[in-house]
C-alpha positions in Angstrom: -19.0 12.9 -22.2 -15.9 10.7 -23.1 -14.5 10.8 -19.7 -17.6 9.3 -18.4 -17.9 6.9 -20.9 -14.3 5.5 -20.4 -15.0 5.5 -16.3 -18.2 3.3 -17.3 -16.1 1.4 -19.5 -13.6 0.7 -17.0 -16.0 -0.1 -14.5 -17.6 -2.7 -16.7 -14.3 -4.4 -17.6 -13.7 -5.1 -13.8 -17.2 -6.5 -13.4 -16.5 -8.6 -16.6 -13.5 -10.4 -15.0 -14.9 -11.0 -11.7 -18.0 -12.7 -13.8 -15.3 -14.8 -16.3 -13.4 -16.0 -13.1 -16.9 -16.8 -11.3 -17.6 -19.1 -14.5 -14.1 -20.4 -14.9 -14.1 -21.6 -11.3 -17.7 -21.1 -9.8 -16.5 -22.0 -5.9 -13.5 -19.9 -6.3 -14.6 -16.2 -5.6 -17.1 -17.3 -2.9 -14.4 -19.3 -1.0 -12.1 -16.2 -1.2 -14.2 -13.7 0.1 -15.5 -16.0 2.9 -11.6 -16.5 4.0 -11.2 -12.8 3.9 -14.2 -12.1 6.0 -12.6 -14.5 8.7 -9.4 -12.5 9.0 -7.9 -16.2 10.4 -4.1 -16.0 9.5 -3.7 -19.7 10.5 -7.0 -20.7 8.1 -5.1 -18.1 5.2 -1.7 -20.2 5.8 -3.6 -23.4 5.0 -5.2 -22.1 1.9 -2.5 -20.9 0.6 -0.4 -24.2 1.1 -3.1 -26.2 -0.6 -1.5 -24.6 -4.2 1.7 -26.7 -3.6 4.2 -25.3 -6.5 1.7 -22.2 -7.3 1.7 -21.2 -3.5 4.2 -18.0 -4.0 2.6 -16.9 -6.9 -1.1 -17.2 -5.5 0.5 -15.4 -2.2 1.8 -12.8 -4.3 -1.7 -11.8 -6.1 -3.9 -12.5 -2.9 -1.9 -10.1 -1.1 -2.0 -7.9 -4.2 -5.8 -8.0 -4.3 -6.2 -7.5 -0.8 -4.3 -3.9 -0.9 -5.8 -3.4 -4.0 -9.2 -3.5 -2.1 -8.4 -2.4 1.2 -9.8 -5.4 3.2 -9.2 -7.1 5.2 -6.0 -5.6 6.7 -2.7 -6.4 4.9 -1.2 -7.6 8.0 -3.1 -11.1 7.8 -1.1 -11.4 4.5 1.9 -10.6 5.1 2.0 -12.4 8.4 1.3 -15.5 6.3 3.7 -15.1 3.6 6.3 -15.0 6.3 5.0 -18.2 8.1 4.9 -19.7 4.9 8.1 -18.9 3.2 10.2 -17.3 5.8 11.1 -13.8 7.3 12.8 -12.2 4.6 11.2 -13.9 1.4 8.2 -13.4 3.1 8.7 -9.7 3.6 9.8 -9.1 0.0 7.1 -11.1 -1.2 4.5 -8.9 0.5 6.0 -5.7 0.1 6.3 -6.4 -3.7 2.5 -7.7 -4.0 1.4 -4.6 -1.6 2.6 -2.0 -3.9 1.8 -3.3 -6.9 -2.1 -3.6 -5.1 -1.6 -0.2 -3.5 -0.7 1.2 -7.0 -3.7 -0.1 -8.5 -6.3 1.4 -6.0 -4.4 4.4 -6.5 -4.9 4.6 -10.4 -8.7 3.2 -9.8 -9.0 6.1 -7.5 -7.2 8.3 -9.0 -9.1 7.8 -12.2 -12.7 7.8 -10.9 -12.2 10.9 -8.0 -9.6 13.0 -8.6 -11.7 15.5 -11.2 -14.2 16.0 -8.1 -11.6 16.5 -5.9 -9.7 19.1 -8.2 -13.3 21.0 -8.5 -13.8 21.0 -4.4 -9.6 21.9 -4.0 -9.7 25.2 -6.6 -12.5 26.6 -4.4 -10.6 26.5 -0.8 -7.1 28.4 -0.8 -6.1 26.3 2.0 -7.0 23.3 0.2 -5.2 24.5 -2.7 -1.8 25.2 -1.2 -1.9 21.6 0.6 -2.7 20.3 -2.9 0.4 22.1 -4.2 3.0 20.8 -1.5 1.6 17.3 -2.2 2.6 17.7 -5.6 6.1 18.6 -4.6 6.6 17.4 -1.3 4.4 14.4 -1.4 6.9 11.6 -2.0 8.6 12.6 1.5 4.9 12.3 3.2 3.8 8.8 1.6 7.1 7.5 2.5 7.0 8.4 5.9 3.2 7.8 5.9 4.0 4.2 4.6 6.8 3.6 7.0 4.7 3.9 9.7 3.2 0.4 11.2 -0.2 -0.3 11.3 -1.4 3.0 9.2 -4.6 1.9 7.3 -3.5 1.2 3.9 -6.8 2.2 2.2 -6.3 5.7 3.7 -3.2 6.3 2.6 -4.3 5.3 -1.1 -7.1 7.6 -1.4 -5.0 10.6 0.2 -2.7 9.7 -2.5 -5.0 9.5 -5.2 -7.1 12.6 -4.4 -3.5 14.4 -3.7 -1.3 16.1 -6.7 1.5 13.4 -5.8 3.0 12.2 -9.0 2.5 8.4 -10.0 6.7 7.4 -10.0 6.9 9.0 -6.4 3.9 7.2 -5.0 5.1 4.1 -6.1 8.8 4.6 -5.0 7.6 5.6 -1.7 5.3 3.2 -1.1 7.9 0.6 -2.0 10.4 1.7 -0.2 8.1 2.8 3.1 6.7 -0.7 3.3 9.7 -2.5 4.0 10.0 -1.5 7.6 6.2 -1.3 8.6 5.7 -4.4 6.7 8.6 -6.0 8.4 7.6 -4.9 11.9 4.0 -6.2 11.3 5.1 -9.0 10.2 7.5 -10.3 12.4 5.2 -9.5 15.5 2.3 -11.4 13.7 4.9 -14.1 13.2 6.0 -14.6 16.9 2.4 -14.1 18.0 1.2 -17.4 16.0 4.1 -19.6 16.4 4.7 -18.5 20.3 8.3 -17.8 19.8 9.3 -14.4 20.0 12.4 -13.1 18.9 13.4 -10.1 20.7 16.6 -9.0 19.1 15.1 -9.4 15.5 12.2 -7.5 16.4 14.3 -4.6 18.1 16.9 -4.4 15.1 13.5 -4.0 12.6 12.3 -1.4 14.9 15.5 0.4 15.1 16.1 0.5 11.3 12.5 1.8 10.8 12.7 4.8 13.1 16.5 5.4 11.6 14.6 5.3 8.3 11.6 7.7 9.3 14.5 10.0 10.8 16.6 10.2 7.9 13.7 10.9 5.4 12.6 13.7 7.6 15.8 15.3 8.4 16.3 15.2 4.6 13.2 16.7 3.7 13.8 19.0 6.3 17.4 19.8 4.5 15.7 20.0 1.1 13.4 22.6 2.2 16.0 24.9 3.6 17.8 24.7 0.5 14.8 25.5 -1.4 14.2 28.5 0.9 17.7 30.0 0.4 17.4 29.3 -3.2 14.2 31.2 -3.1 15.7 34.4 -1.1 18.6 34.4 -3.5 16.4 34.5 -6.7 14.2 37.5 -5.1 17.1 39.3 -4.4 
């Protein structure tokens, strides 16, 4: 009963927040959602630029909001950030904002749906085994998944929230993993918009992403092998 009241209260607080924003600036939310629905990168760039000296702050919160919402694809906003603030600053801003956004989504989904998921998981030995694995190996799985470009962020948010991965592991894996994937997506989007591709830069970023993914994968295998050896030694 207490948890149910907390969930209703949290939902009411979110609705109240949107209500306050609407009352303070009636045209802001309709204009923002209209922009989000178009997915127009050029329009997004001009919209953010319109905030002048506060453009970087607004871009951060807009990218955060989109990643928490899971719509539209984050590539639109990471590309806009790169076009506005430059390749490196734009990628750093996007990764930081995206990490905060997916963490908010993770916390909300875990708060509302993890209890229901556990009731289903506990009835299945197979799902229980996967759930235990996500608790111990979730960091590497999430890290590698975040590194792969164009994987839907909303899907990873949901999988993470319904699993047993620890919050700290989720946040670190998301932040580190987003650099190669966001970098590739933003650079490709930037070059398509400005029509001035830099193949050398893109190749370097892709190679770095492959090295990071391979390194994470090999390290995970090493950890699993070491744990298997220790388990055999303990059993003997």
